[in-house]
N, C-alpha and C positions, 0 to 999 in steps of 0.2 A: 624376077628383078630386071628383065630386059625392058619391060614396059617403064618401069621406073627410071631407069637410066635414058631411055629415049624422051622422056618428058624433062628431065632433068638437063638434056642436051639441048631443048628448045628453049632452055631459060626459065623453067618453072619448077619452083622448090618442091619436092616430095617428102612424104614421111610415112616410113612403114611402121605399122604397130604390130608387134609380133608377140605371140606367147610361146614361140620355139626360139629363143635368142640363139642357141647353138646351131641350129641349122640355118637360120638367116644369116648369121655371120659369115658362113662359109661364102655367101654371095657378096659380101661386102656393100650393103645397101648405102647410099650416099647419106642417108639420114635413117635413123630408126630408134623406136622406145619399145621397152618391154613392161607392160604394166604387170607386176609381179603377183598380184593377187587374182589375176584373171587366167582362166582355162581354155584349152582348145575349144574353138566355137564360140568364145565369147571375147574377142580382144578387145572390144571397147567396153565391155562390161555386161553383166546379166540382164535378161529381157526384164523391163519394167524397173530397173534401178537406174532412173534418170540422173539422179544426183551423181553417182559414180561415173556413168557414160560422160556427162557434162565435165566432170573433173579429168577423166582420161584425155578427153579431146582438148581440153585447154592446156593441159601438161604436153600434149603432143605440140599443139601450135607454138606453145611457149619455147620449145626445142628448137623450133625453126629460128628463133632469134640468137641463139647460141651455137654457132656451128662448132662441128667437131670433125675429126678425122674420119673420112669414109670408111665404114666397117665397124665404128664405134656404135654400140647399142646402149642406150641411157635405160637404166630403171627408174620407172616411176611408181 
């Protein structure tokens, strides 16, 4: 999370996509989403599942438009 905070400090918004929300919450990321159907190793979606990958990325980008308290992890 140190890299994410450094990028945020430079004025660039970031988004963490996590499949381990409990572990990620401990670091209080500035912004984070948890795609609930995805497993470790496939945070964006399974290989070849282009529609699912696109939907995950679009949901993560949409979350940038709706700020929340740092440390909040939205389920998508």
